SERO-4910 file (N, C-alpha, C, O; in steps of 0.05 Angstrom, whole numbers):
BEGIN
 pado doro    nc1    nc2    nc3   cac1   cac2   cac3    cc1    cc2    cc3    oc1    oc2    oc3
  Met    A   2144   1677   1213   2131   1693   1183   2093   1686   1185   2089   1661   1185
  Ile    A   2072   1702   1186   2048   1685   1172   2044   1690   1146   2042   1713   1140
  Asp    A   2044   1676   1132   2025   1692   1092   2001   1687   1096   1999   1677   1118
  Gly    A   1984   1689   1087   1956   1701   1078   1933   1709   1097   1910   1703   1100
  Leu    A   1963   1736   1116   1932   1749   1126   1921   1767   1112   1933   1775   1092
  Glu    A   1896   1775   1119   1878   1795   1113   1874   1808   1132   1875   1832   1124
  Ala    A   1869   1807   1158   1864   1821   1171   1876   1815   1207   1888   1794   1213
  Ile    A   1872   1833   1225   1883   1832   1243   1869   1840   1263   1859   1862   1259
  Thr    A   1859   1825   1298   1838   1838   1305   1861   1832   1331   1878   1816   1334
  Phe    A   1849   1858   1350   1875   1867   1369   1851   1878   1406   1835   1895   1414
  Asp    A   1867   1849   1415   1840   1856   1446   1863   1880   1454   1887   1887   1452
  Phe    A   1829   1890   1467   1833   1915   1478   1860   1920   1505   1883   1929   1505
  Gly    A   1844   1910   1521   1857   1916   1554   1877   1883   1553   1874   1860   1544
  Asn    A   1907   1902   1572   1930   1888   1566   1942   1871   1551   1957   1853   1558
  Thr    A   1930   1880   1518   1943   1878   1493   1948   1904   1482   1971   1908   1476
  Leu    A   1928   1930   1478   1945   1950   1470   1934   1965   1494   1927   1984   1480
  Val    A   1928   1970   1511   1936   1983   1531   1935   1966   1566   1918   1949   1575
  Pro    A   1959   1978   1579   1958   1962   1601   1938   1973   1620   1927   1995   1616
  Phe    A   1932   1955   1643   1921   1966   1655   1917   1951   1681   1900   1934   1689
  Pro    A   1948   1970   1699   1949   1962   1722   1932   1963   1751   1912   1978   1745
  Pro    A   1930   1956   1774   1907   1967   1787   1897   1994   1795   1874   1997   1803
  Gly    A   1913   2010   1794   1916   2042   1818   1897   2044   1795   1880   2027   1793
  Pro    A   1898   2067   1774   1880   2082   1756   1849   2066   1745   1829   2078   1739
  Met    A   1855   2033   1744   1817   2032   1736   1810   2029   1773   1786   2030   1778
  Ala    A   1825   2026   1793   1808   2035   1826   1798   2065   1820   1777   2074   1828
  Arg    A   1812   2078   1809   1815   2110   1803   1779   2121   1783   1762   2139   1780
  Val    A   1787   2097   1776   1759   2114   1748   1737   2104   1772   1725   2124   1780
  Val    A   1728   2080   1784   1716   2071   1798   1710   2090   1816   1686   2094   1817
  Glu    A   1722   2102   1829   1722   2134   1853   1708   2155   1839   1689   2168   1848
  Ile    A   1714   2156   1823   1706   2176   1808   1684   2189   1800   1674   2211   1799
  Thr    A   1679   2158   1794   1637   2151   1790   1623   2150   1807   1600   2160   1809
  Ala    A   1640   2134   1828   1638   2136   1859   1618   2172   1860   1594   2176   1858
  Val    A   1635   2188   1861   1628   2207   1867   1597   2233   1852   1581   2249   1861
  Arg    A   1604   2224   1829   1583   2239   1811   1555   2206   1828   1532   2212   1822
  Met    A   1556   2192   1837   1529   2174   1834   1520   2176   1874   1502   2166   1887
  Ser    A   1541   2191   1881   1538   2197   1904   1522   2232   1903   1509   2245   1919
  Val    A   1528   2236   1884   1506   2277   1879   1487   2258   1878   1474   2260   1898
  Phe    A   1477   2238   1862   1454   2227   1856   1430   2223   1876   1408   2233   1879
  Thr    A   1450   2200   1888   1432   2193   1924   1444   2196   1943   1448   2177   1958
  Gly    A   1455   2221   1949   1465   2230   1980   1481   2208   1988   1494   2220   2005
  Cys    A   1487   2189   1989   1507   2177   1990   1541   2180   1992   1553   2197   1979
  Pro    A   1552   2164   2006   1574   2178   2021   1602   2164   2004   1613   2146   2017
  Ala    A   1619   2174   1969   1627   2166   1953   1640   2139   1962   1641   2125   1942
  Asp    A   1651   2125   1984   1668   2102   2000   1635   2083   1994   1636   2064   1979
  Glu    A   1613   2088   2006   1597   2068   2004   1582   2063   1977   1570   2042   1973
  Val    A   1584   2082   1958   1593   2070   1931   1608   2054   1930   1604   2030   1928
  Val    A   1629   2065   1931   1647   2048   1924   1640   2013   1933   1641   1995   1916
  Arg    A   1636   2011   1951   1634   1982   1962   1607   1965   1956   1606   1941   1959
  Val    A   1588   1979   1947   1562   1967   1928   1573   1962   1903   1570   1941   1891
  Trp    A   1585   1982   1894   1600   1974   1872   1615   1952   1859   1615   1941   1837
  Arg    A   1629   1948   1882   1644   1922   1875   1634   1894   1881   1641   1874   1870
  Glu    A   1608   1898   1909   1596   1877   1916   1585   1871   1888   1589   1847   1882
  Glu    A   1570   1888   1865   1552   1879   1850   1568   1876   1817   1560   1863   1797
  Arg    A   1595   1893   1821   1605   1875   1807   1618   1846   1808   1620   1834   1786
  Arg    A   1629   1832   1836   1633   1808   1840   1601   1786   1832   1602   1765   1820
  Arg    A   1583   1795   1840   1560   1785   1828   1558   1773   1802   1559   1752   1790
  Gln    A   1556   1794   1800   1545   1793   1763   1569   1788   1744   1564   1789   1720
  Phe    A   1603   1781   1756   1610   1763   1748   1608   1739   1766   1618   1721   1753
  Ala    A   1604   1733   1778   1588   1692   1786   1568   1696   1759   1573   1683   1738
  Glu    A   1544   1716   1760   1524   1701   1747   1529   1700   1717   1524   1680   1703
  Asp    A   1544   1730   1706   1540   1721   1680   1565   1713   1659   1561   1706   1635
  Val    A   1593   1715   1672   1616   1704   1663   1613   1673   1654   1622   1667   1632
  Pro    A   1598   1650   1673   1596   1625   1665   1579   1634   1644   1595   1648   1630
  Asp    A   1566   1634   1636   1532   1632   1606   1561   1650   1591   1559   1646   1567
  Gly    A   1576   1659   1594   1581   1668   1562   1575   1691   1561   1573   1700   1538
  Arg    A   1569   1715   1587   1562   1741   1573   1571   1761   1589   1587   1754   1606
  Glu    A   1566   1791   1589   1590   1812   1593   1576   1817   1618   1551   1812   1619
  Ala    A   1593   1828   1643   1577   1842   1665   1571   1872   1651   1593   1883   1652
  Asp    A   1560   1882   1643   1543   1902   1640   1544   1925   1649   1531   1926   1669
  Met    A   1552   1946   1644   1562   1961   1668   1533   1978   1676   1527   1986   1698
  Asp    A   1512   1981   1642   1488   1998   1653   1471   1971   1682   1462   1979   1704
  Val    A   1471   1948   1676   1458   1937   1688   1470   1937   1723   1458   1937   1744
  Arg    A   1496   1939   1717   1511   1947   1748   1498   1973   1763   1494   1977   1787
  Val    A   1494   1987   1742   1491   2025   1749   1467   2019   1764   1463   2030   1786
  Val    A   1452   2004   1753   1417   2009   1760   1423   1985   1784   1400   1983   1793
  Arg    A   1435   1973   1794   1429   1955   1810   1438   1969   1831   1422   1973   1849
  Val    A   1467   1981   1833   1474   1996   1860   1451   2020   1859   1432   2010   1871
  Leu    A   1446   2044   1852   1426   2064   1853   1400   2041   1864   1381   2050   1875
  Ala    A   1401   2025   1861   1371   2007   1878   1376   2013   1899   1362   2025   1915
  Arg    A   1401   2003   1902   1410   1994   1925   1419   2009   1947   1417   2001   1971
  Leu    A   1431   2034   1940   1438   2061   1958   1413   2077   1968   1409   2091   1988
  Arg    A   1390   2067   1938   1358   2082   1961   1343   2052   1967   1325   2040   1957
  Gly    A   1357   2050   1983   1337   2029   2003   1325   1999   1995   1310   1988   2010
  Cys    A   1336   1984   1962   1318   1970   1952   1344   1940   1965   1367   1935   1960
  Lys    A   1325   1929   1982   1346   1904   1992   1356   1881   1971   1338   1868   1961
  Pro    A   1393   1875   1961   1392   1855   1950   1380   1826   1947   1370   1815   1967
  Pro    A   1380   1815   1923   1376   1792   1938   1399   1764   1945   1420   1760   1934
  Pro    A   1390   1752   1964   1402   1731   1974   1435   1732   1937   1437   1745   1917
  Ser    A   1443   1721   1945   1476   1705   1925   1463   1690   1917   1463   1692   1893
  Ser    A   1448   1671   1927   1446   1647   1896   1425   1653   1874   1425   1642   1852
  Val    A   1406   1674   1882   1395   1695   1866   1393   1714   1847   1404   1736   1853
  Arg    A   1380   1713   1824   1390   1725   1809   1368   1760   1817   1345   1759   1825
  Trp    A   1378   1778   1814   1356   1799   1808   1346   1797   1795   1352   1779   1780
  Asp    A   1327   1811   1790   1296   1817   1774   1309   1838   1764   1312   1851   1784
  Asp    A   1319   1851   1745   1338   1875   1737   1304   1896   1731   1305   1919   1739
  Ala    A   1284   1889   1722   1266   1890   1714   1240   1906   1727   1223   1920   1715
  Ser    A   1243   1895   1766   1234   1912   1779   1249   1929   1786   1236   1950   1785
  Ile    A   1273   1933   1793   1274   1957   1800   1284   1978   1780   1295   2000   1781
  Ala    A   1277   1966   1766   1279   2002   1739   1272   2021   1753   1290   2038   1754
  Ser    A   1255   2026   1764   1236   2050   1786   1258   2063   1800   1258   2087   1805
  Tyr    A   1273   2049   1806   1297   2068   1822   1315   2078   1811   1334   2081   1826
  Ser    A   1317   2088   1780   1334   2100   1775   1314   2118   1751   1290   2118   1746
  Ser    A   1336   2130   1742   1325   2144   1713   1344   2139   1681   1367   2132   1677
  Pro    A   1324   2144   1665   1354   2138   1647   1363   2167   1647   1388   2167   1644
  Arg    A   1355   2187   1648   1374   2213   1643   1393   2204   1668   1415   2206   1658
  Glu    A   1396   2194   1695   1426   2187   1720   1436   2169   1704   1460   2172   1703
  Leu    A   1429   2154   1692   1430   2125   1678   1457   2130   1658   1478   2119   1658
  Glu    A   1445   2156   1640   1458   2160   1621   1486   2181   1645   1509   2176   1638
  Ala    A   1484   2190   1657   1498   2221   1664   1524   2200   1672   1545   2203   1660
  Ile    A   1518   2175   1698   1535   2156   1702   1554   2142   1694   1576   2139   1703
  Leu    A   1538   2128   1667   1562   2118   1648   1577   2146   1633   1602   2146   1631
  Asn    A   1565   2162   1627   1588   2178   1614   1603   2194   1636   1624   2204   1628
  Ala    A   1597   2199   1659   1617   2201   1681   1648   2173   1688   1671   2174   1698
  Tyr    A   1629   2151   1676   1660   2137   1673   1675   2122   1654   1693   2105   1654
  Ala    A   1654   2138   1630   1673   2140   1602   1700   2160   1601   1721   2155   1589
  Asp    A   1692   2184   1618   1699   2206   1614   1725   2210   1630   1744   2224   1623
  Ala    A   1721   2194   1655   1750   2176   1675   1759   2157   1666   1771   2141   1681
  Phe    A   1758   2154   1652   1777   2128   1645   1783   2131   1618   1790   2110   1606
  Val    A   1780   2155   1605   1795   2171   1589   1811   2188   1593   1830   2197   1580
  Gln    A   1803   2192   1613   1827   2214   1631   1851   2204   1643   1873   2213   1638
  Met    A   1843   2182   1663   1862   2171   1680   1879   2135   1664   1893   2118   1674
  Thr    A   1866   2139   1632   1885   2111   1627   1914   2131   1611   1904   2151   1602
  Pro    A   1942   2130   1606   1941   2134   1592   1944   2121   1565   1939   2097   1565
  Val    A   1953   2133   1539   1953   2131   1510   1974   2109   1508   1990   2121   1495
  Pro    A   1983   2087   1511   2014   2079   1507   2038   2083   1481   2038   2077   1457
  Val    A   2050   2092   1492   2062   2105   1467   2075   2081   1449   2085   2060   1456
  Gly    A   2070   2095   1412   2080   2068   1400   2053   2052   1379   2052   2040   1357
  Ile    A   2036   2059   1397   2012   2037   1391   1999   2052   1352   1998   2043   1329
  Gly    A   1988   2087   1372   1991   2090   1355   2002   2082   1308   1994   2074   1286
  Pro    A   2026   2094   1327   2042   2090   1298   2046   2061   1278   2048   2057   1253
  Met    A   2047   2043   1301   2035   2018   1296   2012   2005   1284   2011   1985   1270
  Leu    A   1995   2022   1292   1970   2010   1276   1971   2033   1244   1960   2033   1222
  Glu    A   1986   2046   1252   1976   2069   1211   1986   2044   1204   1970   2025   1200
  Arg    A   2027   2038   1200   2036   2026   1189   2019   1990   1182   2021   1975   1164
  Leu    A   2005   1990   1207   1991   1959   1196   1972   1961   1169   1969   1947   1148
  Ala    A   1961   1984   1179   1934   1989   1164   1947   1997   1138   1933   2007   1120
  Arg    A   1968   1994   1134   1965   2003   1099   1966   1977   1088   1974   1981   1065
  Ser    A   1961   1950   1092   1964   1930   1098   1941   1908   1098   1934   1891   1082
  Tyr    A   1933   1916   1123   1906   1892   1133   1887   1906   1142   1893   1924   1158
  Arg    A   1863   1904   1137   1840   1908   1155   1852   1910   1184   1868   1892   1189
  Leu    A   1848   1924   1201   1844   1924   1230   1823   1925   1247   1801   1931   1238
  Ala    A   1827   1921   1271   1799   1930   1294   1812   1913   1319   1831   1898   1325
  Ile    A   1789   1924   1330   1795   1919   1361   1772   1899   1372   1748   1904   1373
  Leu    A   1786   1875   1381   1760   1858   1386   1767   1855   1427   1785   1845   1441
  Ser    A   1743   1871   1430   1753   1866   1465   1717   1855   1474   1695   1856   1464
  Asn    A   1726   1848   1495   1711   1834   1529   1712   1864   1548   1728   1867   1566
  Trp    A   1694   1883   1540   1687   1901   1566   1668   1899   1564   1655   1889   1545
  Pro    A   1656   1912   1596   1633   1918   1591   1612   1943   1592   1589   1943   1600
  Leu    A   1629   1965   1582   1622   1989   1568   1632   1998   1559   1648   2014   1568
  Ala    A   1625   1990   1522   1630   1998   1500   1636   2025   1496   1652   2027   1476
  Leu    A   1630   2050   1507   1623   2074   1505   1653   2082   1518   1664   2103   1513
  Ala    A   1663   2061   1535   1694   2079   1540   1715   2072   1519   1730   2090   1509
  Val    A   1716   2046   1513   1718   2039   1496   1727   2056   1476   1750   2065   1473
  Asp    A   1704   2059   1461   1698   2081   1426   1722   2110   1445   1746   2110   1436
  Arg    A   1717   2124   1461   1717   2151   1467   1738   2143   1470   1750   2158   1455
  Phe    A   1762   2123   1482   1784   2115   1496   1804   2114   1452   1827   2117   1443
  Val    A   1787   2110   1446   1801   2103   1412   1802   2131   1403   1825   2140   1396
  Glu    A   1776   2150   1401   1771   2177   1389   1801   2180   1395   1821   2178   1381
  Ser    A   1796   2187   1440   1808   2215   1441   1839   2194   1432   1851   2211   1418
  Ala    A   1853   2175   1432   1881   2171   1427   1890   2165   1393   1909   2154   1383
  Gly    A   1871   2176   1384   1876   2185   1345   1878   2156   1335   1895   2150   1318
  Trp    A   1867   2145   1340   1868   2101   1322   1852   2099   1311   1857   2085   1291
  Arg    A   1819   2111   1314   1797   2104   1306   1806   2100   1279   1806   2078   1268
  Arg    A   1814   2122   1266   1811   2126   1229   1836   2099   1223   1840   2095   1199
  His    A   1847   2085   1239   1866   2058   1224   1849   2033   1220   1853   2015   1203
  Leu    A   1823   2035   1242   1806   2005   1248   1783   2011   1237   1769   2031   1236
  Ala    A   1782   1982   1225   1758   1985   1206   1734   1984   1221   1714   1992   1208
  Ala    A   1728   1974   1258   1711   1965   1265   1716   1961   1299   1731   1942   1304
  Val    A   1709   1971   1316   1712   1964   1349   1695   1950   1363   1680   1963   1378
  Val    A   1693   1926   1361   1674   1898   1371   1686   1900   1407   1707   1899   1420
  Val    A   1661   1902   1412   1650   1899   1439   1643   1876   1451   1631   1859   1438
  Ser    A   1647   1874   1469   1624   1847   1487   1593   1853   1498   1573   1840   1505
  Gln    A   1603   1885   1495   1575   1893   1515   1553   1887   1487   1534   1872   1483
  Arg    A   1566   1904   1475   1546   1900   1445   1536   1884   1436   1514   1887   1424
  Val    A   1554   1850   1438   1555   1834   1415   1530   1820   1429   1511   1809   1418
  Gly    A   1534   1823   1458   1521   1805   1477   1533   1779   1490   1526   1766   1510
  Val    A   1553   1778   1473   1578   1747   1474   1602   1758   1488   1612   1779   1479
  Ile    A   1608   1750   1503   1650   1748   1519   1666   1718   1496   1659   1697   1485
  Lys    A   1685   1732   1498   1709   1717   1488   1711   1687   1508   1717   1689   1532
  Pro    A   1706   1667   1499   1724   1655   1472   1703   1646   1456   1705   1630   1438
  Gly    A   1671   1663   1465   1647   1655   1448   1651   1657   1424   1664   1677   1420
  Ala    A   1644   1642   1398   1645   1637   1376   1633   1663   1362   1642   1673   1341
  Ala    A   1610   1672   1377   1586   1700   1363   1600   1732   1352   1596   1746   1333
  Ile    A   1619   1733   1382   1638   1759   1378   1656   1760   1375   1668   1779   1385
  Phe    A   1672   1736   1358   1690   1728   1336   1681   1731   1306   1695   1736   1287
  Gln    A   1654   1727   1305   1645   1719   1290   1632   1749   1267   1633   1753   1243
  Ala    A   1620   1766   1293   1620   1785   1280   1634   1811   1277   1627   1832   1267
  Ala    A   1672   1802   1298   1682   1825   1282   1694   1814   1256   1712   1830   1250
  Ala    A   1691   1794   1236   1693   1783   1210   1678   1796   1199   1688   1810   1183
  Arg    A   1655   1797   1201   1641   1809   1189   1635   1844   1189   1619   1857   1175
  Glu    A   1653   1851   1208   1657   1876   1205   1678   1889   1188   1676   1911   1177
  Leu    A   1699   1873   1188   1723   1872   1172   1723   1866   1145   1740   1876   1130
  Gly    A   1698   1843   1131   1689   1840   1118   1706   1823   1103   1717   1828   1081
  Val    A   1708   1799   1119   1741   1781   1110   1725   1754   1127   1716   1755   1150
  Pro    A   1724   1729   1106   1720   1713   1112   1731   1699   1143   1756   1699   1143
  Ser    A   1715   1685   1173   1717   1680   1186   1740   1654   1181   1732   1635   1168
  Gly    A   1767   1654   1189   1791   1628   1189   1802   1646   1178   1794   1669   1178
  Pro    A   1829   1632   1162   1860   1633   1175   1864   1663   1161   1868   1680   1179
  Ala    A   1863   1671   1142   1862   1702   1131   1863   1724   1161   1875   1746   1161
  Ile    A   1848   1711   1184   1849   1727   1211   1872   1730   1228   1883   1708   1230
  Leu    A   1882   1747   1242   1894   1743   1266   1895   1760   1281   1900   1784   1275
  His    A   1888   1745   1317   1878   1765   1335   1899   1756   1352   1910   1735   1358
  Val    A   1898   1782   1358   1927   1785   1383   1916   1798   1412   1908   1821   1414
  Gly    A   1916   1779   1433   1914   1784   1449   1932   1776   1483   1957   1776   1483
  Asp    A   1918   1771   1503   1941   1764   1531   1932   1750   1547   1942   1746   1569
  Asp    A   1910   1739   1539   1889   1713   1546   1890   1690   1532   1877   1688   1511
  Pro    A   1906   1669   1544   1906   1641   1531   1868   1637   1529   1854   1641   1509
  Gly    A   1862   1630   1548   1825   1620   1550   1813   1629   1539   1796   1615   1527
  Ala    A   1812   1665   1534   1796   1672   1525   1804   1683   1485   1785   1685   1470
  Asp    A   1819   1687   1480   1834   1698   1454   1844   1680   1447   1841   1679   1423
  Val    A   1864   1650   1462   1875   1641   1438   1857   1619   1426   1855   1611   1403
  Val    A   1843   1610   1453   1819   1590   1458   1805   1593   1428   1806   1577   1409
  Gly    A   1790   1621   1432   1763   1635   1418   1771   1639   1385   1753   1634   1369
  Ala    A   1797   1647   1375   1804   1654   1350   1811   1629   1335   1803   1626   1312
  Gln    A   1832   1602   1352   1832   1576   1341   1811   1562   1343   1817   1541   1331
  Ala    A   1791   1561   1350   1753   1557   1340   1751   1558   1323   1745   1538   1310
  Leu    A   1756   1578   1312   1745   1587   1280   1767   1576   1263   1759   1566   1242
  Gly    A   1792   1575   1268   1806   1579   1246   1826   1600   1245   1848   1604   1235
  Trp    A   1806   1615   1263   1840   1639   1253   1860   1629   1269   1860   1611   1286
  Arg    A   1889   1654   1252   1912   1647   1274   1908   1663   1302   1892   1682   1304
  Ala    A   1920   1656   1317   1920   1670   1347   1947   1669   1359   1959   1649   1368
  Ala    A   1955   1700   1359   1991   1710   1377   1979   1714   1410   1960   1727   1418
  Leu    A   1994   1702   1419   1997   1700   1453   2008   1732   1461   2033   1734   1458
  Val    A   1996   1760   1472   2022   1774   1491   2024   1761   1510   2005   1750   1521
  Arg    A   2053   1760   1521   2060   1747   1552   2061   1762   1571   2054   1755   1594
  Val    A   2070   1792   1562   2074   1818   1581   2047   1827   1588   2032   1831   1569
  Lys    A   2036   1831   1621   2014   1854   1629   2027   1852   1645   2045   1837   1649
  Pro    A   2014   1882   1665   2020   1892   1688   2013   1865   1704   1997   1849   1695
  Val    A   2024   1861   1726   2033   1840   1757   1998   1852   1774   1998   1874   1786
  Asp    A   1971   1835   1774   1960   1844   1792   1939   1865   1775   1929   1885   1785
  Ser    A   1937   1858   1754   1912   1874   1742   1891   1859   1751   1887   1835   1757
  Pro    A   1876   1883   1750   1849   1881   1760   1825   1876   1730   1802   1885   1733
  Leu    A   1828   1870   1718   1814   1854   1687   1827   1817   1692   1847   1805   1699
  Pro    A   1800   1812   1684   1788   1782   1680   1807   1768   1667   1821   1774   1648
  Val    A   1807   1751   1678   1828   1726   1654   1801   1701   1659   1786   1698   1679
  Ala    A   1801   1683   1633   1798   1655   1623   1808   1641   1647   1830   1646   1658
  Pro    A   1790   1620   1657   1805   1589   1669   1829   1590   1655   1833   1610   1640
  Pro    A   1848   1569   1657   1877   1567   1652   1878   1541   1629   1872   1520   1640
  Val    A   1883   1538   1607   1890   1526   1586   1915   1514   1578   1937   1525   1581
  Asp    A   1911   1490   1569   1938   1484   1556   1922   1481   1519   1904   1470   1506
  Val    A   1953   1505   1517   1939   1518   1494   1956   1526   1468   1965   1546   1478
  Val    A   1964   1525   1447   1985   1529   1438   1978   1549   1403   1969   1543   1381
  Pro    A   1989   1575   1418   1980   1600   1394   2002   1595   1369   2022   1581   1369
  Asp    A   1987   1615   1346   2009   1615   1324   2033   1625   1332   2053   1616   1320
  Leu    A   2035   1640   1347   2050   1662   1356   2055   1675   1384   2036   1680   1398
  Glu    A   2086   1681   1394   2082   1684   1423   2095   1715   1418   2115   1715   1405
  Ile    A   2084   1743   1428   2099   1760   1436   2103   1765   1457   2089   1758   1476
  Asp    A   2128   1782   1458   2121   1797   1491   2104   1823   1496   2089   1830   1514
  Thr    A   2111   1835   1476   2090   1851   1481   2071   1865   1432   2075   1863   1408
  Val    A   2049   1876   1454   2044   1872   1411   2059   1896   1400   2049   1907   1380
  Leu    A   2076   1904   1409   2089   1924   1395   2125   1905   1383   2146   1918   1382
  Asp    A   2122   1876   1375   2130   1848   1375   2120   1843   1349   2133   1832   1331
  Leu    A   2098   1850   1348   2081   1835   1328   2085   1841   1296   2075   1827   1277
  Glu    A   2102   1866   1293   2101   1874   1265   2132   1857   1257   2138   1852   1233
  Ala    A   2143   1852   1269   2166   1836   1272   2167   1803   1260   2179   1788   1245
  Ala    A   2148   1805   1279   2131   1767   1285   2128   1759   1251   2139   1743   1235
  Ile    A   2102   1785   1250   2082   1776   1221   2111   1776   1205   2110   1752   1198
  Gly    A   2135   1785   1193   2147   1795   1180   2149   1826   1162   2159   1835   1142
  Leu    A   2133   1835   1185   2144   1870   1174   2166   1881   1187   2172   1877   1211
  Gln    A   2182   1897   1166   2190   1919   1179   2184   1939   1196   2162   1928   1196
  Ala    A   2181   1961   1213   2174   1982   1218   2166   2003   1189   2184   2006   1173
  Gly    A   2150   2011   1186   2157   2035   1162   2155   2026   1144   2151   2045   1128
  Leu    A   2156   2000   1129   2151   1990   1111   2119   1969   1113   2121   1948   1126
  Ala    A   2101   1973   1105   2079   1950   1114   2079   1936   1090   2064   1946   1073
  Thr    A   2093   1915   1083   2082   1903   1055   2091   1877   1066   2112   1869   1076
  Pro    A   2057   1859   1061   2050   1834   1066   2067   1816   1053   2063   1792   1055
***
């Protein structure tokens, strides 16, 4: 049991929502069909270039603590599909120089197509909504997630009916920093209106991102142990860290912090 809690933040992918490899690949394929309409390129070629640029972004941005923003990726993919030669792997894209290869209207349409496909292809896990409803009676709740397109998380949360239980949805694309960076945890504390420290518990599946980041600011940390095998979601490098709590799934949280299901009394 953890005393003195005022707020709980939840990682999104593989904590609140499991992400096996199949549905995520399908979201990219659906988006590629939309991009093929704009470019005239076959969808399988769009997927190939998308995956290459995703790998490049992760190599460039993640070591510096930045999110691999999807709007940046889309602009780069469109530029390549329209004949722009990519720089060598050791050289960063000059994103300003390729802006003319796409339009704001195209970018908006493609990101909307991705977000819509994301909601369509991602099942809402059973039990999460009722759990959030119970916890919200006693704590301020937020999602605190590394994710390259905040729009996709926002739309999923609205579609799932979870938004009314949450004080904030904090996503790395909007903040500009990924976990375990302090800035994204501090942003969540500000939106929750709770001082950054032991009054906040963060729940996540990635020791190097979730536990390390939370404990560095004096937050409590709960580690979710079970997640899909071969999930495509990236994780931080392995670390030797001891969370305040370990649970098999996020649905075990209420018992772990001393709440009985349906009786949300701190």
